[in-house]
Each structure stands twice: as structure tokens, then as C-alpha cells.
Residue, then its C-alpha position, 0 to 999 in steps of 0.5 A: m510790477p511785471s507779471l510772471f507771465d511777461d517773460a519766458f519760463e526758465d529754470d531759475r534754480p541756482p547752479v549746483p556746484e560741480t562737486q554736488r552734481e549727480p552724474e548724468p545717465a549715459p544717453a541711450p543709443p539711438t533706435a530706428t523708429p518708423a516714421a509712421t509709428t510716431k505719435p504727438p504727445a498728449r496735451t495736459i490741461y491744469t486748473v489754476s488751483d491745480l497748477t498753483a498747488a503743484v508749483a507750491r509743492s515743487l517749491e516747498k520740496q526743492f527750497f524747504q530751507v533757504w538763506v536769503e540776503g537782502e534789504i528790508s522795505n515796506a515793513r508793516p506790522a499787522a494787527s495780529g502781531h505778524l510782520y510783513f515786509t519785502l526783501k530786495d536787492d538791486t534787481a529783484q524783490i520777494k515778499a516775506v513774513l515773520f509770524r508773531s511767535t518768531l518775531r517775539l524771539l528776535r533781539f532787535k526790531p526789524a525796520d526799513g533799510q536794514h540789511v539782513v539775512a533771513r532763513g526760511q521756507l519758500e511757499i506759494y500763497e495760493a489765494r493770490g498766486e504770490m511767492q513769499i518766504v516764511c522767515q524762521h530766523l532773521e539776523p542783521r548782516g554785518l552787525g549782530a542781532l544783540q548789538l543792533a538791539f543794544e543800539q536801538l534800545k540805547r537810542r530810544l532811552e536816550a531820547e526819553g532823557l534816561f541818560a541825561a547828566a542832569r538826572k544823575r545824583p551825587l553819591p553820599l560822602l559817608p554812606r552808612t548802609v550799602g545795598i548790593v545787587t548781584s549773584l552769590e555764586g560769582a566773584a563780584v560779591r566777594d570782591i565788593v565785600r573785601v574792598i569795603t571791609n578793608r576800607h570801612a570795616g564798620l559799614r553795613l552791607l545789605i546783599r540782595p542776591c539774584r540771577v545775573q545771566g540767563d532767561g528771566a534774569c533781567h526781571e530778577v535784577a530789576r526786582a532786586i534793585r527795587d527791593v534793596s533801594r526801598h529798604p530803610g537806611v540804604d544810602v547807595v546801591i551797587v549793581a554788579r556782575g563779573g565779566g563775560s560775553l555780550e550774551d552773558l551780560w545781556a540781562f543788564n541791557e534790558e529796558v526793565v533793568a534801566r527803568a528800575i535803576v532810574a526809578s531808584p530813590v537812592p543813587v545807583v552805581s553800575g559795576v558790570g563786566h570789565e572796563i571794556d564792557t558797556t551796558i545799558a545799565d551803565f548809561a542809566a546808573d548815576v555812576r559807572a564803575a569799570t569793575p565791581s571792585n572799582a564800584a566798591e572803591i567809588v562808594v566807600a573811600r578809605r578812612d586815611e584818604l578821607a582824613r588826608r582830604i579833611a586835613h588838606l581842606d583845613h590847610r586850604a581854609r586856614a591859608a585862605a583866612r590868613q590871606r584875607v586877614a592880610a589883605g584886610r590889614a593892607t586895605v586898612h593901612a592904605l585907607g589910613t594914609r589918605r588925607g581925608l581920613l587923617t582928621i578922623q582921630s581928632r573928629v572922633s576925640n571931639r565927638e567923644r568929649r561932646l558925648v561926655d559933656l552931654s552925658a554929664r548934663l543929662r545926669r544933672v538934669l535927671a538928678r534935679r528932676h528926681q530931687a524935685a519929684r521926691l520933694q513933691v511926694a514928701g509934701l503930698a505925704e505931709r498934707l495927707a497926714a494932716v487930714d484925719q480921715r477917722r475924725r471926718l468919718a465920725r462926723l459923717r456918721t453923726r450927721l447920718a444918725q441925726a438925719q435918720g432920727r428926723l426922717g422917721p417922725a417927718a415921714m409919719a407926720r406926712q403920712h398922717r396928713a396924707a391920710l386925713a386929706f384922702g379921707s376928706l376927699a373920699g367924703r366929698l366924693d361919696a356926698l356927690s355920688p348918685l348912689a348917696v342920693l338914692g340912699r336918701g329915698y330918691a329914684v332914677c327913671f329910665a326909658a324902656d331901653g334902660r339907658t335914657v333917663l326920663r326927665d319929663a312925664a310928657s316924654t312917655r305915653d300910657g302903657d310904656t314900660v319904664h325902669v326905676r333904679l332904687e338904692h337896692g335893685r330895679l323896678a319895671c313899671t308900666v305908665a298908667g297915667r301922667e301929671a304935669d307940673d304946676p306952671t306957676r311953681p318955679a322949677r327946681p334946679d337940676r342937681d346934675g346941672 
């Protein structure tokens, strides 16, 4: 980019029209000055800061407010919220800035390539020595700011699918409650009430008043749509306003209203302005009406029109039914004349006769089986009657009494025999008991350990302790002497052996 110092300094101020030029002072008459008294002008030296400040003051004073037309390029929003861009034409460019407070008031979004007219003040950014224009107002060239904002918002919402036809919902045929969002001061609410009352006097109306024009009206309209659409029983909502300029209708061109319409749980009809007026709300609504009165006509059909429509549909249904019956008869007649179907009647008659024969045979077979079953039951009843169960029960009782009479003495006799046998065995066991032997005067001698039975005197020595078991009690004895048996005398047999 060429520097400011590449070209000679010239007066770049725009030419002043002849009518606005001040009269130039008349030139002073020349005076003779001696050549010897002429002095060269004094040289003034500026610092960079002083020169930049002087130029800035001069620009701010001469171009305090200026209108500039050009094309936006290099637009870049800063983190602070300001927008920095360049205004250019075919031969020159100038830097520009829109501060956050001014940018927030614009109806459209500045972007590269837009041809705009800017109003602002020229200043020098001393830190860089650059000239820029601080824009205080920005408007599109050839297209109003509101219209440009309308087109930008329309394209963005359409890209999101908010205007898609597949999202549109059908209106109820016979709504019971209609919600109305409009101002109570306009003619729109009176037109809607008049049309609905004439068409359906018994319909319930729920009116949610709100402002439809001015700052903040869009938020009131969106809030009113949310409130009335979620009210129990509301079947459809009408959003209406009378005609006006683009600025008057701008509340219905805001994004918040469009999103409130799309988020409504019931269908929404937009009746804003006149037929030639188009708003963002019209695109977002399920149905667009030309006027508020037309919105009421769309929502509520006349009773007589509905009756005529029902009668027309009934006539069409009857005609269609008659046509189908006639076509069916013709088809049956055509089928009846075919060669393959001529014998159907005789075949059906044969099948009917065979069915009658089979039915008669089945009835005869069932009758015979039923008669045989009755005879079998009668025979069994006779056999059962021949058996006297009471007599048989009496004989069984007699046999039981006899058996019980024999069982008692037999049990006592067997018990007596068992007692005698038990006594005999007990006597024999007692006779064989060692205690019975001890009772007859015998004793048993044990060694010192008290468990080994002594059978031979030679197995002891003098001074050994032996234990003697008597019938009653024990004795601890000391061996004082021993005596062997006579070998000539035969040994006594061992009882234990």
C-alpha cells in the first residue's frame, strides 16, 4: 500500500460550490520593500506527536460530520463487540469503525460486499498515524436498512427449516376455542370478533392483548403467543394486526416472534397488515391470511357452507356406492355367462344332495349309538340294583366282630407263653452268672493290677498284693505263703472252660 509520503502534499479538500464560497479579500497594493530589508522565514520543526495531533485537530474541525459512500470490505468483529472494516471505491479506501453501542442499533448486519452510506467523523489514530472514520450511522445504498434486515433474517431462518412446508400443520375443521393475539386498540380485533360471531356465534374466543408496534413490542407478541397457545382448550391461534408501514409492522419481522410461532403446540394463522404486506411471521405461521378478517374466515367456516360441504360429500359418496354396485352386478353377470361357470348350479345342487344324504346318515348313526349307550346304562343299573350293599356290609361287620373276639384271647395266650419263656431264659442266665457262683461261697482272685485273674499259686510270690472279689465287696491281700496242688489228684475241670 503506498505511503502518505509517496506523493506530494496537495489540498484534498472537496471543492466548495460557488454559492458557498466566501468572497476573497482584495489583494493589497504592492509596496516597495528594499531588498536589503527582506528576511527568510523562520523554520518551524514539529515532533511526530505534535504534527499528528495538529493534523487530527484540523481534520476533526473541518470534517466534524461527513457522509461517505463506499463498499464494505475486510469486515472483522472484535472481541470487544466493535466492528472494524474498510470503505472503498474504485480508486481509494479508508478505514472505518462501528462501536458496539452504534452497531447494536442497526437493523441489518454489515457484511463484505454491501454498498453503504456512512455518516461519521474523521479522526487520526495517533498511535499508528492512520486516518479513519468513526461511523455514527450506517445505511444500505439503494436498499433500506429494514428491508436488508428482513432479507437477511428470512434467509437465515429459511436455511434452518422454519419455513419448510413439511412443518406446516393443518387447521382444525371445527375449532372450539380460538386464541387471538393482537392489540385491543386496533380495528383488527373488532373485525375478527365480528367475522367469527357471524359465522359461529357459539365459538369461544380467548383474546390475549399486547402491543403490536414500537420498541419491545416483538417480545410482548412472542410472550402472548406462548401464553395463549399453551392455554388448555385452545385449538388454533390468530396473530393479527392492521396495515401500516414497514416500520409499523416491524415487530412481526423479529426472530423472537418467528420462533414463538414455530414453537406453538397448536396451529398459528398470521393475519398481519394488508394483502400486499409480507412479514417474517407470515412465513413462519402454518397458514398466512391476507388480512385479519381473512384470518377469521379461514379459521371458522360458515355453518351453511359446512352443511353444503357435508351434503356434497354425501352425494358423492352415494353416487360412488351406486357406481360400485352397478359395476359389481355387471361383473357378476359377465362371469355368469362364461362356459366354465354354467355348470356351477348343477354342481352346487349335487353337493347339496350329498350333504343332505351325509347329514341323514350321521343322524342315524348318532341315534343308534345313543340307543346302545342307553341300553348299556340300563343294564349296569340293573346289575347294580341286584347287589345289596347293606347285606354285604352286615356280613363284613359280623366277620370283623368275630375276628376281634378271637384276637383278644389269642393275644393274651401268646403273651403268657412269651412271659414263661422269658422267665425260663432269665433263670438259666442267672444260673450261669459269675455273681451266682460267688453267692455260693466262691471268690475270684485278681493280680495286683485288678484285672488279671490268678489261676495258679505259682504265678505269685511272697509279699505280692492280690485282690479277692467276693459276693459283696473286695479284699486286698498280701501273699504270705503258697501251696501247690497234689499232682496225684486229678485236676478239677474249669467251669469257665
